[in-house]
N, C-alpha and C positions, 0 to 999 in steps of 0.2 A: 284083458281084465274080464273076469267072470264072477258071477254071484248066483246063489241059489234062490229059487222061487218056491214059496210055501203056499199052501192053501189055508183056509180059515181054521182048519183043525190043527195047524202047526206042523203038517207033514210036508216034506220036500216033494215037489211035483215036477221039477225041472231046473234048468239053469238059463242064464241070460248073459249075453256079451254086452259089456258096458262101454259106452263111448268115452274115450280119454278126454275129450273136450269138456266133459261134465264132471268126471270123477278122478281126474288126474291133473288138477290145476294147482300150482304152487300157492301157498298161503302168503298173503301180504298184509302185515299189520296196519300199515298206514292207510291203504286203500279201504280195508274192511272197516277201520275205525271211522273214516270219513263218511262212508256210505251208511253205516248203522246209525251214527249220531245224527246224520241229516234226516234219515227216515223217522227217527224218534222225534226230532224237532218238528217235522211236517205233521206228525200225528198228535202233536201237543195241543191241548185245548187251553187257551189263555183265559183263565177265570179270575185270577187275583186282580183286584182293581181298587185303587184308593182315590180319594178326591183331593185335588190340590186346592189352593186358595181361591181359585176362580170357580170351583164347583160347589163349595159349601155355601150354605145360606147365611145371609146377613153380612155385617162388616162394611156396609155402605157409608157409614158416618165415621169421620175421623174421631178417635177416642177422646182426645183433648188437643188443645191448640199446640202448635209446633214449638213455641218458645215460652219461657217464663214460668213454667210449672215446677221445674226442678226434676222432672221425670224424663225418661228417655222418649225420644220422638217415635210416634207410631202413626201409620196412615190407615190401618185397618185392624180390627180385632180378629180377623180371619187369617192372619199370617201364621206360618207354621209354629211360631214360638208361643202362640196363645192357646189356651184351652178352648177347644171347639173349633180351632182353626184347621186349615188344610194340612195335608201330609206332604213333606218335602221329599222328592226323589223316590216316592213309593212306586209299587208296580202298577202298570196301566194295561188295561185289556186291549189297547190299541196297538201294542207292540207286536210286530210280526216276527215269528221265529222260523218261518218256512225257508228252506234252502233248496235250490235246484240241484238235482242229481243227474248228470249225464247218463244216458241209457247204456253206453258202453261200460261205464263204471259199475252201474247197478247189475248188469249181466255178469261182469267179471266177478263181482262180490258174491253173487249167487253160486257161480261155479266153484269158487273157493270154499264157500260154506258147505256145499254138497260133497266136495272132495274131502274136506276135513271129517265130515260125518262118516263117510265111507271108510276112510283110513282108520278111524277110531272104532270101527265095527258097530256103528249105530244106525245103519240103514237096513231096513227089512223090506224085502220085495214079496208082495202078496198077490196071488193070482186073481182073486176076487172075493169080496165079502158076501156076494150073492143075496143081498137083502132086497126083497121086492116090496116090503112094507116096513114102516118104522117099528122096530122092536129093540128096545134098549137091552133086554135080557139076552137076545142073540148077539148083540154087539159086545156085551160083557163076556159072554162065553167065548167069543173069538179072541178077545184080548187075553183072557186067561190061557187059552190054548197056545197062542203065539208067544206068551211068556215062557212056555216050555222050550222054545228054541234056544240053543246055547248062546249065551251072551246077551240075551234079552229077558233075563229073569226079572229085572226090575220093572218091566213093562206093566205088569198088573199090580205092582206093589207101591209105586210112587203115587202120592196123593195130588201132586201138582206138576204140570208141565211134563207129563210122562212121554207123550208122543204127539207128533204132528202127522195127521193122515192126509196124504195128497191123493185125490181122486183123479183118474184119467179123464172122466167126464162127469157132468153134474148128475147127482143122484139125490133126490130129496129124501128118499127112504134111508139111505146111508147117513146123510147129514143129520137127520132127526134122531136116528138111532144112537149116534155117538155124542151128540151135543148134551145129552143128559149125564154124561160121564165127565166129571169135573177135571180129570187129569188128561183128557183128550181134546185135541183141536182138529178141525176138519177144514181143508182148503182144496181148491182145484189145483192141479199141476200147473195150469196156465198162470195162476196167481201166486206161485211160490216166491218168497223173497228172503233175503239173508237174515232179517230180524226174526221171522217166524221159525226159520230152520234152526238157528242157533239158540233160540229161547227154550226149545223143547229138547229133552234128552235123546229121544229116538225119532227117526223119520220113517214112516211106513208109506211105501209107494204101491198103490193098488193098480193092477193091470199094468205092470212096468213097461211093456213094449210100447203101449200107446202113450203112457205118461212121459217116458223118456223121449219119444218122438216129439211130443209137445214142447218139452224143455229145450231139446236140441234145436227146434225150430226158432225159439226165442233167441237163443245164443247165436244162431247162424246169421240172424239179421245184423248182428254186430260185425261179423266178418265181411258181409257184403258191403256194409257202409265203409269199412276200412279199405276194401279193395277198390272202391270207387275213388277214394281220396288219394 
């Protein structure tokens, strides 16, 4: 498997051999669905919260005596059927949505996501952005130039989730340059995950030799664990 490498001007500068362990993994709907939904649940912020009858103020006195009034019996004015009472079966912020995701499943899902992106022609390999200082104008110029590559015309046109840029190593200048562009997201290759890869239309791997070595190192841990078992 081979792919072209481009510079920030959108010109081809070489090729790279791609590892099949990353870009030739069969898609699995069940596994991908389980991993993605679990990651979304883990990122969920539990905000919605209602008060039940034990949380609302008042209701300590019995409204009227149990018998002899001709009315229905009640023990508190704060039961859910009363105005000003608590909410029955409402959302509570104490509910935990988090789910554990085995590392092997997470790594396999990442490989599947990368393989699908590559098969769909949505992975772009860039030699380097070469930004020594934060300059959004230079970042925009690079995106427009890379949009001239065949198949990546929408890179500079989409207003949302156009591309995920995976950096081979941390670069504050590059991160700051691209974070002002609303359609771009920046992450380190070490922190790539299936959700971020699939959320964006394109994936741009900067310094692909180093980035792929990092990703391959993550996935190889899985095979080592399987070999021991």
